[in-house]
C-alpha positions as CSV (number, residue, x, y, z in Angstrom):
1,X,175.1,143.7,186.8
2,X,178.4,142.8,185.3
3,X,181.7,143.6,186.7
4,X,184.3,145.2,184.6
5,X,188.0,144.9,185.3
6,X,189.6,148.1,186.4
7,X,191.9,149.7,183.8
8,X,195.0,148.8,185.8
9,X,194.2,145.0,185.6
10,X,194.1,145.1,181.8
11,X,197.3,144.2,180.0
12,X,198.1,145.1,176.5
13,X,199.6,142.3,174.4
14,X,202.8,143.5,172.8
15,X,203.5,142.8,169.1
16,X,206.4,140.5,170.1
17,X,204.1,138.5,172.3
18,X,201.5,138.2,169.5
19,X,204.2,137.1,167.0
20,X,205.5,134.5,169.6
21,X,201.9,133.2,170.0
22,X,201.3,133.1,166.3
23,X,204.6,131.1,165.8
24,X,203.6,128.6,168.6
25,X,200.3,128.1,166.8
26,X,202.1,127.5,163.5
27,X,204.4,125.0,165.2
28,X,201.5,123.1,166.7
29,X,199.6,123.1,163.4
30,X,202.8,121.7,161.6
31,X,203.3,119.1,164.2
32,X,199.7,117.8,164.0
33,X,199.6,118.0,160.2
34,X,202.9,116.2,159.8
35,X,201.9,113.4,162.1
36,X,198.5,113.1,160.3
37,X,200.2,113.1,156.9
38,X,202.7,110.4,157.9
39,X,200.2,108.2,159.6
40,X,197.6,108.4,156.8
41,X,200.1,108.0,154.0
42,X,201.9,105.2,155.8
43,X,198.9,103.2,156.9
44,X,196.3,103.9,154.3
45,X,198.2,105.4,151.2
46,X,196.2,108.6,151.3
47,X,197.5,112.1,152.0
48,X,196.0,114.5,154.6
49,X,194.4,116.8,151.9
50,X,192.7,113.8,150.3
51,X,191.5,112.5,153.7
52,X,190.2,115.9,154.7
53,X,188.3,116.2,151.4
54,X,186.8,112.7,151.9
55,X,186.0,113.6,155.5
56,X,184.1,116.7,154.5
57,X,182.2,114.8,151.9
58,X,181.2,112.2,154.5
59,X,180.3,114.8,157.0
60,X,178.0,116.5,154.4
61,X,176.1,113.2,154.0
62,X,174.9,113.9,150.6
63,X,175.3,112.5,147.1
64,X,176.5,115.6,145.4
65,X,178.6,118.4,147.0
66,X,179.4,121.4,145.0
67,X,183.1,122.0,144.5
68,X,182.5,125.7,145.4
69,X,180.8,124.8,148.7
70,X,183.5,122.2,149.5
71,X,186.1,125.0,148.8
72,X,184.4,127.2,151.4
73,X,184.4,124.4,154.0
74,X,187.9,123.1,153.7
75,X,191.1,124.9,154.5
76,X,192.8,124.4,151.1
77,X,193.3,126.8,148.3
78,X,191.1,126.3,145.3
79,X,194.0,124.9,143.3
80,X,195.0,122.6,146.1
81,X,191.5,121.3,146.5
82,X,191.2,120.8,142.7
83,X,194.4,118.7,142.8
84,X,193.2,116.7,145.7
85,X,189.9,116.0,144.1
86,X,191.7,115.0,140.9
87,X,193.9,112.5,142.8
88,X,190.8,111.1,144.6
89,X,189.0,110.8,141.2
90,X,192.1,109.1,139.6
91,X,192.1,106.6,142.4
92,X,188.4,105.9,142.1
93,X,187.5,107.4,145.5
94,X,185.2,110.3,144.2
95,X,183.3,111.0,141.1
96,X,182.9,114.5,139.6
97,X,179.9,115.5,137.5
98,X,178.5,118.8,136.1
99,X,175.3,120.3,137.3
100,X,172.6,120.2,134.6
101,X,171.1,123.5,135.8
102,X,174.4,125.4,136.0
103,X,177.2,124.1,133.7
104,X,179.8,126.1,135.7
105,X,179.0,124.1,138.8
106,X,180.9,120.8,139.5
107,X,179.6,118.2,142.0
108,X,181.8,115.8,143.8
109,X,180.5,112.5,145.2
110,X,182.3,109.8,147.2
111,X,182.3,106.5,145.5
112,X,181.8,103.2,147.5
113,X,185.5,102.7,147.5
114,X,186.0,106.2,148.7
115,X,183.6,105.6,151.6
116,X,185.5,102.4,152.4
117,X,188.9,104.1,152.4
118,X,187.5,106.9,154.6
119,X,186.1,104.3,157.0
120,X,189.3,102.5,157.3
121,X,191.4,105.7,157.7
122,X,189.0,107.5,160.1
123,X,190.2,105.7,163.3
124,X,193.8,106.3,162.4
125,X,193.1,110.0,161.8
126,X,191.2,110.5,165.0
127,X,193.8,108.5,167.1
128,X,196.7,110.4,165.7
129,X,194.8,113.7,166.1
130,X,194.0,113.0,169.8
131,X,197.6,111.8,170.6
132,X,199.3,114.7,168.8
133,X,196.9,117.4,169.9
134,X,197.3,116.4,173.6
135,X,201.1,116.4,173.2
136,X,201.4,119.8,171.5
137,X,198.9,121.4,173.9
138,X,201.2,120.3,176.7
139,X,204.2,122.1,175.1
C-alpha cells in the first residue's frame, strides 16, 4: 500500500519560482557550454557543435548515419546541424553520401581523421564536463 502525502504537505510552485528555476538551468547550461566550447576550440581546434556531432556519430558505431536520425538525436536545429556537418566535411572529418534507395536521404560517416580528432578531444570534453558540471551544481 502506498502512502500519499496529505494535501496540506503539497506545495504549489509559483510561476516566479518556476521562472527562477528555468533561469538557473539556462545559466548552468551556458556555463558548461561556454567552458566546453573554449576548451575544445583552444586545445583541439574544434567547436562544441562539431564535437557533439562527431560524438553522436561515434556513439552510433555505424558506418552511415542518416542526417534525419542525427538531427533527432542531437540538440541542434536542422540548419545548425547542416552547418556543423558542412564544416566537419570541409575539414575532412566526415563524409556525406546519398542513399541509393532514397535520394532524399543523406548519410554521414566519420573519416579516419574524424575518428582520430574525436579520440584526442574526448578526454578534454569529459574532463571539462565533469569539472564544470560539479561546479555549477554546487552553485
